[in-house]
N, C-alpha and C positions, 0 to 999 in steps of 0.2 A: 587906637591900638588894634592891630589885626587879631583875628581869632587864633592864629598860630602863635603870636607873641604871648597872648593870654595863656594858651596851652603850655608853652614852654615855661612861663612863670609858675604855673601850677606844678609842673614837673619839678622845677627847682625847689619849690616849697616842700613837695613830698620828700625830696632827697635831704633837704635841711632837717626835716622832722625825723627821718629815719636815722640820720647820722647822730643827731643829738640824743635820741633814745638809745641807740646802739652804744654810743660813747658813755652814757650814764650807766648802762648795764655793765660795761667794761670796768668802770670805776668802782661799782658797788660789789660785783661778784669777785671773790678771791679764788678764781679757778687757776690751775697751773697753766703756764704758757705752753703752746699757743692756743689751748682750748678756750681760754678766756676771750680771745679775739674771735674764735669761731662762733662761740655762743652769741657774742655781740653782733656778728655778721648775720646769724640766723634771725635774731630779733629784728634787726634792721630790714631784712628781707620780708618778714611778716608785716611790717609797717607798709612797705611798698605794695605788698599783696592787698592790703586793706584799701589802698588808693586804687589799685587796679580793679578790684571788685566793685568799689563804690562808683567808679566812672565807666565801668564796663569796657575797659581797654587795658589789656595786659602789656601793651607796649610801654606802660609806666616802668616796667622792669628793664627795658632795652638798655638803657644807659648804665644800669647797675653793674653790668659786665666790666665797664671801663672806669667807673667812678671809685669803686672800693679798693682795688689793688694799690693805687698810689697812696691812699690814706693808710692802708696797712703797712706799706713800706716805711712811711714817715713815723708811724706809731712804734713799730718794732725797733727802728733805729734809736728813737728818743728814749724808749723804755729800757734799752740795753747799752747805753753810752759807756757804762763801766765794764762792759765785757771785753774791751780791748781789741775789738775787731779792726780789720784793715779799713780805714776810713775812705781810702781811695776807691776800693772795690764797692763799698757801701754807697759812695756818692755816684759812681757810675751806674749802679743798679737803680738808685732812686731817680737819677736823671733820665735814664732810658724808659723807666716805667711811666714817668710823668709825660714824656714826649709821646709815648704810645697812647696814653690815656687821653691827653688833650686832643690829639689828632682824631682818635676814634670817636670820642664824644662829640667833637665839633662836626665830624662827618655825619653822625646820626642826627644831630640837632638841625643841621642845614637841610637835610633831605626828608626828615620826618614830616608827614602830612598834617599833623595836628591830631586832636582828639577824635576826629572822624576816621583816622587811619589807624589800623592795627595790623601787625605782622600777620600775613595770611596763614602762617603755620600754626599760630595759636588757635585760631578758629577751627582749623582742621583737626587739631588734637582734641579739642573739646567736643567737636561733632562726633568723632570716632568713639569717644568715651561714653556718649549718651548724656541725656539731660541730668539724670540723677547723680552721675559721677563727675560731671563737668567741673564743679568747684574743687574737688579733690585732685583731679588731674591738673587743673590750673595751679593749685597751691604747690603740689609736689613735683609735677613735671615741668612746668613753665617757670616757677620761681625758685623753689628750694633745691631742686637737682642742679641747676646751673650754679647756684651759690656754692654748693658743696664742691662742684667741679673746679670753679675758679679758685676756691680756697686751697684745694689741693695743688693747683697750678702755682699758687703764691707761696707754698712752703719753701721753695728754694730761696725766696726773698728772706724768709725767716732764718734760714741757715746762714745767709750772708750777714744778717744783722746780729746774730747771736753766736755763731761758731766760726766766723770767717777771720781768724787770726793769721792764717797763712799769708805769706807775701804773694804779690801778683805773679802769675806765671803764664805759660803758653795757653792754658785752658781759659784763663780770663780773656786773653787776646782773641781767641776763637769765639768766646761768648759775646764779646763786643761786636765782632764782625757779623755773627749770626743774628743777634738781636737787632742791631741797627739796619742790617740788610733786610730783615723781615719787615721792619716798619716801612722802609723805602718801597719794597715790593707791594705791600698792602696799600700804601698811599697811591702809588702809580696805577695799580689796578683799579682802585676806586675812581681816580680822576678819569681814566680811560672809559670806565663804565658810564659815569655820569655824562661825559661828553657825548657818548654814543646815544644814551637815552634821550638827550635833548634834541637829537635830530633823527631819532629812530622812525622807520616806516613800519606800518602794520605787519606783524608776523616776523619781523627781522630780529636777529639776536647778534650780540657782539662776538666777533671772531677775529679781531685785529689786535695788534700790540701784544701784550702779555697773554691775552685771551686766545691768541692763535697757537700758543704752546701749552696752555693749561685751561681747562674748562672753568676752574675756580682758583685763579691766582690770588684772589683776596683771602681765601681760606688758607692757601699755602703760606702767605705772609703772616696771617694770624697764628697759625700753628708754629711757624718759625720763631715767633716772638716767645712763646711759652717754652720751646726747646732751648732758646738762648738763655732764659732764666734758669732752666735746669742745669745748663753748663756752668753758670755762675755758682749755683748751689753746690755742684760737684767740686768746683775749684775751692770752695770754702770748707767743705766737710765731706770728702770722698767716702769716708767710712759710713756715712749716713745715707748712702744711695738708696737704701730700702724705703725711705719715706720722701726722698727728694725727687726720685725719678717717676713715680706713679702718676703725678699730675700731668706731666707732658704726654705720657702714654694714654691717659684717659682722654686728653684733648684730641690726640690722633684718632682714637677709636670713635669719638663722637663725630668728627668730620667725615671719616671714611665710611662708617656704617650707618650714620643717621643723616647728617646734613647734606652730603653730596648725593646719595640716592634720592632723597626727598626732592631736592632742587632739580635733579635730572629728570625724574618722573614728571614733575610739573611742566618742565620745559618741553618734553616730548609730547605731552598732551596738548599743549598750546601751540607748538610749532613743530610740525612733522619733520622738517628738514634737520631738526636738532639730533635725530637719531644717527644720521650720517656723520654729523659733527662729533658725536660721542665715539664713533668708531675710528675717527682720525686723530683726535686730540686727547692728550693725557687728562685724567680726571683731576689730579692735584699737582704733582710735581711738574714744573715746566720742562717739557721735552720737545724736540723737533717733531712736528706733526707727521703722522704716518701717511704714506702715499695712498691715494684712493685706489 
C-alpha cells in the first residue's frame, strides 16, 4: 500500500469520525433549524481541526468544503419531508450538489500529494500570525471561517428543502443552467490545468483554453455554483432573500478580495512574465483578452 493510499485512508477515517460525532450532536441537541445543523457542522469542524493539528497538516480540512454540503442537502430533505416542498426542485438541487461534491472531492484526492503536502496558503497564514497565535489562526481562519462561509452558501439549499412549495418556473431553469454550467467550467478548467502541469516547463504558467480568457476560471466555476444555488433558493422563497443571498455574496468577496490577490501575488513573485498576463487577461469572469 502506497503512502498516499494510507494518507487518504486516514483522511477518510477523520471524516467518518467527524460526521458521526456531528450527527450525534445533531440528534441530541434540540436547537431550532437550521442552527442545529450549524452547531453540528462546527463540532465536526473541530474534530477535523484536531486531526489537522495532530498530524501537522491543515489540508485535512481541504475536502470538508465539498463533503459537508451534500450531506446537509440530504439531511434537510429527509428532516422536512412533511413540508410539502416541490420534490422535483429538491431532487434537482440534491443531484447537482452531489455531482459538484463528487467531482471536486475526486479532483482533490487525485492530485493531493499526501501527508507531506499542505496547501502553501496555510503555512503562509500561520507564519504571518506568528508562533504564539498560529494555533488560533489555524482554528478560526483556516477551519472555522470557511465552515461558516460554506454554511451560509448552503442556506439556499435549506430554503429549497423547507420552503420550496412553489411550482417550477423560469428562475429554476436559470438556476439549472448556471449551476450545471459552473460545474462544467470548473471541471474543464481543472482538466486543462492538470494537463498543462504534467508537461510544464520551468517558469511557465498556463494561458491556453479557458485560462486565456480568465486568470482563474476554476474560481469562476466554483463561484457560479454557489450563485446557482442562490437562484434555486430565490425560486423557492423570494421573500427570504435577506438570508438566502448573503452566502453567494460572501463567496464572491472571498474570491475577489482574498483568493485571487493572494494567488496573483505569488505567481508574479515566481514568474515575472505573469505581470503582463495580468494586464491582458480578466481576473475572474472569462472575457476576450485585451490587446498588448
